[in-house]
N, C-alpha and C positions, 0 to 999 in steps of 0.2 A: 504494500500500500504506500502511496506517496502523497505528500502534501503539495499543492500547486506551487510552482515557482514562477519567476518572471518570464512568461511566454505569452504569445498572442492568445492562447486558449485558456491560460490559467494565471492571470496577473497577480502580483503581490497584494493588490488592493482587496482580494479575498483570500489571503494566505491562510486563514484558519480553516478553510474548507478542504477536507480530505476527499480525494477521488480514488476509488478502487480501480478505475479504468478510464479510458478516454470518454469524454462526455460532450456530445454535440449540442448546439443550441436548439431550442424548440420554440420558434416564434408563434406556433399555433396554440400554445398554452393559454387557456382562457378561464379556467376554474382551479381554485386552490383550496385544498382540504387541510385543516389543522386538527390534530388531537388536542386535548385540553391539559390534563394533569401532567406536569413534567415537560410539556411541549410549549404551553403558554403560561399556565398557572403554577405557582408554587404554594398556593394556599394549603394543599394537602401534603406538602413535603414532609417526609418522615412517616407516611402511612404504614410502611411495613413494620414499624415499631409498635403499631397498634394491632395489626393483623397477626403477626407471628406469635406473640404471647397468647392471643385468643385461641389460635389453633393448637398450640402446645397444651393449653389448659383443657381443651376439649378431647384430646386424643388419649386413649388408654395406652399405658406404657407396656412395652414388651420386656420380657426377662432380659436383664443385662444391658438394656438400652440406656445410654448416658443422656444427660440433658443436651449435650452438644449434638449427639447423633439425631435426636428428635428435632431439635431446632433446625438442623441442616435439611432434614427431610421436608419439614414444613416450608422452609424458605425456598427450596427447589420447586415444590408444588406451586407455591404462590407466584414466583417469578416466571415460571414456565407459562403461566396463564395471564401474566400482566399484559394489559392492553385490551383484553376481552372484558365483557361485562363482569362486574364483581360476583354475580351469582355463580359463574363457572368456578371460581375459587371455592365458593361455599359448597357447590356440588362435590368438588374434589375432597373437601373436608369430610362431608358426610360419608363418602365412599371409604375414606381412610378409617373412620370410626368403625364402620361395618366390618371391614376386613380385619380389624384388630379385635373383633368380638364384642364391640360396644353397640349401644342403641342410639343411633344419631337422631338429632332433631331435623326438622325440615330445613333444606338449604335456605329458604326464604327467611326462616327464623334466624339462622346464623348471619345472614346478610343484614337484617335489621339490627341485630345486636352489635355487629361490627360498626355499622353506621352510627349507632348511638355512642359507642366508644370513640369513634373518629371525630364526631362532632364535638365531644368534650376536649379532644386533643387539639383541635384547630380553632376553638371558640375565641381565643384571644386574638387570633388573626382576623377572623370574620368580624368580630366586634370592633376591632381597631380600624378596619377598613370602613365599616358602617359609620363610625364616629368621626372619620377623617384623621384619626390619630396615626394611622399607617398610610403613607402614600401608596396608591394603587401600583405604581411602577416598581415598588419595593418587592412586590409579590408576583411580578411578571418575569419570565425568563429574560435575561439581559438582552436588550436591543429589539425585542419583538414588536414593541409599539411602533417603532420607526418603520419596520418592515410592513406592518399592517397598513399604516398610513400610505406608504409607497405603493403597495398593491392596489389599494382603493383608488389612489390618484391615477394609476395606470388603467383603471377600468376593469380590473379582474373581479370575478365573482368569488366571494369567500364563504367557506362552509366550516362548521365546527362539529366534530363528532367525537363522543367520549363514551368510555365504558362506565363512567360514573353516572348515577341516576340523573335523568333529564332535569328534574326540578332543581337539583343541587347545582348542576352545570349552569343553568340559566341564572340562578341566584348569584353564584360566584362570578359569572361573566359580568353581571351588573355591578357587583362590588368592585371589580377590576376595571370597569369602564371600557369593556371591549365589545359589548353587545352591539354598539353602533357600527362596528365593522362587518358584522355578520347578519344583522337584521333578523329575519325569521329563520335563518338557516343554521339553527343550533339544535343539535340532536344528542340525546343521551339514552342511557339504559332505562328499561321499563321493568316493573315487577313481572309482567307477562313477557319474559325475556326473549321468547321466540319471535316477537314482533319487532325486534330491533337488532341490528348488527351494523358494524362499519361497512361491511360488504353491501348491505341493503342501501345504505346512504350513497355509496359510490355508484351502485347500479341505478339508483334513482336520479342522480345528477346526470349521468350519461343519457338515460332514457328521456328525461324531461327536456333536456336541451339538445337532443339529437346530435350528440358529439361522441367521439371515440376516446379511448384512454390516452391517446396522444395529446389531448387537450387538458389533461389533468396533471397537476403538481400537488404533492402532499408533503407535509411536515409531521413527523411523529417520533416519539421516543419508545414506542411499543412495537412489537413485531407485527401485530395484526394489521395496522394501517399501512405499514410498509409492504407486507406480503399482498394484501388486497389491492393496493395500487399497482404493484408489479404484475399481478395476474391479469389486469385489463390493459396493460401496456402503458401505464402512466409512469411519471418520473417521481421517485421517492427520495426525500432528503431525511436522513436520520438525525434527530436532535439528541445527541449523546450528552445531555445536560448534566452538569455537576450541581445537583439541586441544593445540596447543603452549603455550597460556596458559590452562590449566584454571582456571575461576572468574573469568575476566576480565569476563564478561558481554557480551563482544563477539560478534557474529555473524560466521561465516565467509561472506563474500559469495558466493563461488563455490557453496557448498552451497545457500545461500538461493535464489539465482536458479534453479539447476537443479531444486530440489525444488518450488519454486512452479510451475515450468514443467510439472511432471507432476501438479499438482493438489493439493498439500498444503493442508490446511484451516487450518493455523496454523504459525508458525515460532517456535522458542525457541532462545536461545543456549546454555542449559543448563537445569537443573531448579529454579532458585531460586524460581520462582513456580508450579511445575507442580502442586503439591498444591492450591492454591486454584483453579487453572484446571480441574483435573480435577473438583473439587467442583462447579464451575459446569456443566461438561459433563454430569455425572451428574444435576444438578438435585435432589440429595438429600443 
């Protein structure tokens, strides 16, 4: 893998962008899809610190199993499903309880319990945003507002799709003052989880606008949106954001490897060079 250097195709003005291979411009791009948590929003930063202990608490122990063994099993399950709707992680938890001889609760119960705990974890952030004590940009991935402004100014159509519940995504988008970039095009998970997926959102974009995947650009830090975009022929940018140190410019190596593994066309640590990079991709 190489980081762009001073060439016609990869100038130093977007030097933080990593390309796994040669990338041609796509002037036909007209629609841009963003994931939410970790891609735009940092409100839920640290969510694994809530989910992992809950899973460990729910799982029956096996003979000889150490705390670290159980924690690693749980973490692997959770991160393998990161980017999908939260309910899928809860379905996995219920299956693990069953295979260990326990009596699981319904996955939806686990989901609601997780959200209750998560809301307590992030309440200082949401309250601070609501009161104006925390500036919205402090909880946006570094540089993303400038990119959103640029994309809107260039006339591109923006969409937001998240594995987080839709009511929460819309509430948090308002707190972060990003709803104005997406308008009605904000989608999230539903309790009736079979009626929502990021793939459904992508298919709907293509169908309603009569376009092909060549017109689609996506940004995400989960494998789902990257994989779904590549499946239709779109261009996918992996946001390997260092959520705990926003603006550090460092890449989260776990995200990077996983997202390159599902075909990401480029990797960025944040959006510091994204405007120049998008201008190159659009070729106009």
